[in-house]
N, C-alpha and C positions, 0 to 999 in steps of 0.2 A: 901547619894548617893544611887541611885537604883542599884540593884545587879542582876547579871545573874548566876543563881545557877549551870547551866551546860554549859560548852563550848566544842564544838566539833571542832577536828583538822582533816581534811581529808589530810592524809600523805602517802597514798598508791602509788602514782604516782612515776614512775621510773626516772623522771628527766632527760629526753633524751635531752632537750635544753642545759644541762650542761654537756653532755658527752665530753671527757672521765673522768672528775673529779667525776662524780656520778656512775662510774662503780663499785666502792667498797664502797663509802660513800654516804649515802643519802643526797639528796640536802638539807634537812632540817638541816643537821648538818655542812654544809659548813660554814666556818667563815666569819662573817662581821667584819672585823677589829679584835677584840679580843674576839668575842662572836659568838656561832653558831646561826644560823638564827632562829632555833627553840626556843632558850632561850628568844629572843625577844617576840615571840608569847605567850609564857607561861606566862612571866611577865605581858604582856598585859591582859591575861585572869584573872590572879589573881587580878590585879588592878580594874577589873570590878566585883569583888566579887565571882568569881567562886569558888564552893565548890567540884565540880567534873569536872575533865578533861578526855574526851573521845577521844582517838586517833584511827582513822580508818585507819589502816596500812596494810601492805602486809608481809607475811612470810619471804621474803627476805630482809626485812628492819629491822631485829632484833636489829640493833645498836641504833635505836631510843628508844626502850625500855631499853636498856642497859645505855644509857645516862641519862635516867630519874630515874634509880635506885640509892638509896643511895650508897656512896662509902666509908664505914667506914674504909677500909684498907688504902685507899689513904689519908683520912683525918687524920688518925693516924700517918702515915708517915711525912706527912707535919707538924703536930703539934710536933713530936719528933725533927724534923729538924729545928724548930723554924721559918718556912716559913709562918708567920701569914697572909701576904698579899694574898698568894695563898690559904691558907686554907679559908680565908674569901670569896674569889671568888668562890671556890668549894661550900661552904656552901650557898652562895647566888644564885647558880645555881640549887639548890634543891628545889623540890616541898614540901611545908610545910606538916608535918605529919598529919594535920587535913583535908587535901584535898585529895579526892579520885583520884586515877589514873586508868583508864580502857582502855584495849586495845581490839579492836575487828578488824577482819580481812576482808579486801575487796579483794578477790582472783582474780577478773577479772576487767579490767578497764571499767566499764559500766556507768560511768559519775558521776558528782559531786552529783547529786540528789540521785543516788544509794549509794554513799559513805556516805552521811549525814544520810541516812535512816539506815544504819547499826547501828547507835547509838540509835535508837529509843527505845530499851528495857533498856536503861541505863540512862534515863533523870530524873533528879529531877523535882520537882514541880516548875512551872514558865516558863518564856520566856527563849529561848535557844539562846546562842551565837554561832556562827560559825567564825572561824579564818583560812584563808588560809595563812599558813606561808610564802609562796613565796612572798606575798605583805607585805613588811615591812613597817610599819607606824612609823615614827620618830616624836617626838613632844608629846603633850598631848596624853595619852592613848585613842586610837580611840574608842575601845570597851566600855570603861568606859564612854565616851561622849554619845555613842549610848544607853548605858543602861539608862543613865539619861533621854534621849529625848524620849525613848520608852513608849508609852501610851497603856497599856493593854485594850483591848476591842475596842479601836479605831483604832489600828494598827494590822495587821496580820504579817507584815514584815517591818523591817526597814534596809535599804542597803546602805552601803557606797558608795558614788558617786564622781566621778571625771570627769570633761569635758576632753575629748580626741580629737586629730586632726581627721578630717573628713576622712582620709584615714586608720584610725585604728578602725573605729566603727564596722567593721566586725569581729573584734577579742573579742567583748564584748557583754554582755547583755545591751541593751540601754533603758533608761527610755523614756516613753512617757509622758512627763510632761513639764510644764512651770515653771522653777525655780523662786521663789520669794526671799525675803530677809531672810526668816527664814532659819535655818539650816536644818530642816526637811520639805520635800515638798511632798505633795501627788502626786501620779503618776497614770495616766489612765491605764497603763500597762507597760510591759517589754518585749522587743523584743530581742531574743537571735540571736546575730551575724548577724544583717541584712546587706544588701547591702548598701553602702553609699547613693545611690539615694533613698533608701526606709526608712532610719532610721528617726525615729520620733524626734531625738534631737542628741546631741553629748555628753550627760551626761551619763557616763558608770558606771555600777555596778562593784565595785572592792571588794577585799577579805575580807569583814566583813559583817556579817548579824546578825540581832536580829529577832528571828522568834517566833510567837506564836505556841505553841505545835500542834495546828490544822493543821499546815503545814505538819506534818509528817503523818497524816491520808490521806492527798491529795497525798503525794509522793507515798504512797503504790498503788495507782490507776493510777499513772502518767505513760504513755506509752513513750517509746523511741522517742526522738525528733531529733533535729540537730545532725548529725554525728552518728545516731544510738544509742546514749546514753541517759540515763535518766537525763533530765537537771532539776537542782533545780530552774532555772527561770521559767520553765514551770509550776511547782507546785505552785511556788509563784504567778505567774499571774493568776492561777485559783482560788486562795483563795481571790483575791482582797484585798482592803485596804493596797495598797503598798505605802511605802514612801521612797524617797531618802534622804540620809543624807550626807551633806557636811562637812566632817570632817576638824579639823583645823590643823592637823599635815601635814607632807610630806611623800608621797608614793613612794616606790622604788620597782620596778618589779624585784625581785631577782631570778626569774626563768630563767634568761639569764645572761651571763657573764658580760655584760655592766652594768645591774642593780646592780650585786654584787659590781663592782668596784666603781660605783656612791655611793652606800649605805656605802661602806667602807670608802670612803673619808669623808662622811658626819659624820659617827661615830667617825672617827679619830679626826676630828675638835671638835666635842662635847667632847671628852675625854680630849683633850688638852686645852680646853677653859679656864678651872679654873686656869691652870698653867700659861697660856698666861695673864689672868687678874692679877694675883698676880705679874708676872714680870712687868707689866706695871706700877703698883703702885710703 
């Protein structure tokens, strides 16, 4: 399997769509059934071979850093009480000791492109993965699928893609392409949040990216675009060699309450499936 040495997590946002739940708890730590949203993203990055996880956070979201730290006191207490199942769950939620965890701060909300750029000084050699934890992907690890499909030299960017309703295209970056049968499709361009009448397709970029490191050089010179923010899609469009990737899993938009509920029900069903199968036998 191809690997992505570095995976970047832009997690500085304040989670306003989830208030008041996010007043004290970062949206990335909200539970989806029995697991924080962030943990799904971390596990997906590790499945893609990441050796360094770079979290672009905000000083007011220190709970994310606390969550990712080892918890020896907690583990010791669980072990002493014989709570082996809980101990295993806590250990499974830890980042392996041979994987670097780096935190950098984005103090102002200047756009996704600006957030990703903050990781530029911490990249290992090779293509870079980006995960937006708000987009929960259940099923085969999406970023690992993308790592396998990424062709260095031929691709500057590979972006997870999903067809969306016409009335939703203005909420996404939209690919200018004609999808074929292959999972990875070359795109002529990427239009950020177009009017539905002007959208080149209904194929939308969603929260997973594999980027050639040259995209970071382009980001440094990218001017603010839509919303007065530095858009990652603008930098990607400038570099060319864009490819849309239709992943095999299921996406849940967990940046809003309905998405969290839908994802929770899906994870509940997944967790209970083995027990149901045993009972059926």
